[in-house]
N, C-alpha and C positions, 0 to 999 in steps of 0.2 A: 748702465746699472742705475736702477731707481731706488733712491733712499727716501724713507719717510720718517717724520718725527711724530711721536705719540706722546704729547705732554699731559701732565696731570699732577695733582698733589699726592695721589696714591697713599692716602692716610686713613685707612690702610688700603693696600692693593687687595682687590677682591676678584672673584671668579669672572665677573663681567669684563674687568680689565684684561685678565688672562685670555679670555675669548677674543677680545679685540686684537691683542698682540699676536696671538696664534693665527688669526685670520689675516692680518697684515703681513705676517711673516710668510704666509703662503702665497700672497699676491705680489709682494715686492722683494727686491734683492736684499735690502737691509732695512731694519727697523731700529730707530734710536728711541728708546723709552726715556723720557726726561722727567724726573721728579722736581717739581717747582716749589719754591717757597712762595706761597700765595697769601699775602697779608689780608686779603679780603675774606679768607676762610679761617676764622678764628677757632679757638678751642681744639687745637690739634691733639692727637693721641700719641703719635710716634714722632720722634725727632728725625731730622733729615738723614742722618747716618743709619738709623734703624730702617727707614724706608728704603734706602739704597741697598742695604744688605738683603732685605726681603725681595726687592726687585731682582737683584742678581740671582738669588736662589730660585725664585719663581720662573725665571726665564732661562735658566741654565740649560734646559733641554733644547733650546732653539739656537742653532749655530749662527743665524743671521740677525740676531738681536743683541744690541748692546745698550747699556744704561749710562745715564749721565745725570747731573744735577745742574740746576740753573735758578737764578733769582732775578732775572730781568724780563725783558720782553721775549715772548715765544718766537717772534719773527727774527729777533737777533740771534737766538740760538739756532733757528732753522738755517739762517745764513752761515753761521759758524760751522755747523755740522754738514753743510752743503746738502740739505734736504731738498728734494724735489717738491714735496708736498707735506703739509701737516695733515695727520689723520685724527679724526674725532669720532667717537662712538655716539650713536643716538639711541636713546631708550624710549622716548616719548615725544609727542609734538612739542611739549614745553622745552625739551632739549634742542629741538630744531630751531625754535625761535631765538633762543639765546646764543646757540652756536653759530647760526647764520649771521647774526649781527657781529659776532667776534670774527668770523671768517671774512666778512666784508671789510671790517676795519683792518685786519691783517693784510689783506690784499691791497687795500688803499695805501697803507704806509710802507709796504715792502714788495708787493707783487707776488708774494708767496700765496699759493692757492691751498685751500683746505678741501679734503675729501672726507665725506661722511660715510660711515659704515653702520648699518643697523645691528643692534644686539639681538640675540636670540630671545624670543618672548619669555622663556622661562627665567631669564636673568634681567628682564627689563625693569624690575623694581629695585635692583641693587644700586646702592649709593653709599659711598664711604661715610658720609655724614650720618646716615641711618645706622650703618654697621657700628660706627663709633659709639653712638647712643645706646644701642642694644648691648654691646659688649661692656660698656661702662656700668650698665645696670644689671649685669650678670646673665643676660639672655644668651641663648644658643645661636651662634653664627657659624657653626661648623660646616653647614652646607653652602655657605656664602663666600668663604675665603679659602685660599690654598692652605694645605696642612702647615707650612712654615709660618704663615701669618696666624693661624689659630694657636699654634704653640706659643708664639710671641705674645698674643693677647692673653692667653691663660697664665703665662709666666709673669705678667705685669703685677705689681703690688695691688693695683686697683682692679685686677682681672678676675 
């Protein structure tokens, strides 16, 4: 059985994330989606419990996907969940440069390897950071996020 870990802040989860998880779920026996508390990504929109509930709802249709949360090193979580690989999505060359550096660091400190999956070109512009900004300013993100996420964003006092 091959288990992979797909980590991210998922603040909020968007259709690019869903695509990556669905792709990974078709390739591997089990996918563990982990919402991480990332102190380097300030200005969060959703708290961890909200993100976990949305992840559970967004991936309920996939029997081989489970969710978890974590606030330490991704490689420690990969070891804890017995992941064979970490999976990361790539949107652009800039993603590759930063993700390659992280993958090499992770391999150096733990031996855990990272696999890269390209995103579909129609979703290559999606980034949680941009969706947060557009949503906070009242812009339409309905084609960018799953229905459960859109509902949550619209229900927010600042939504």
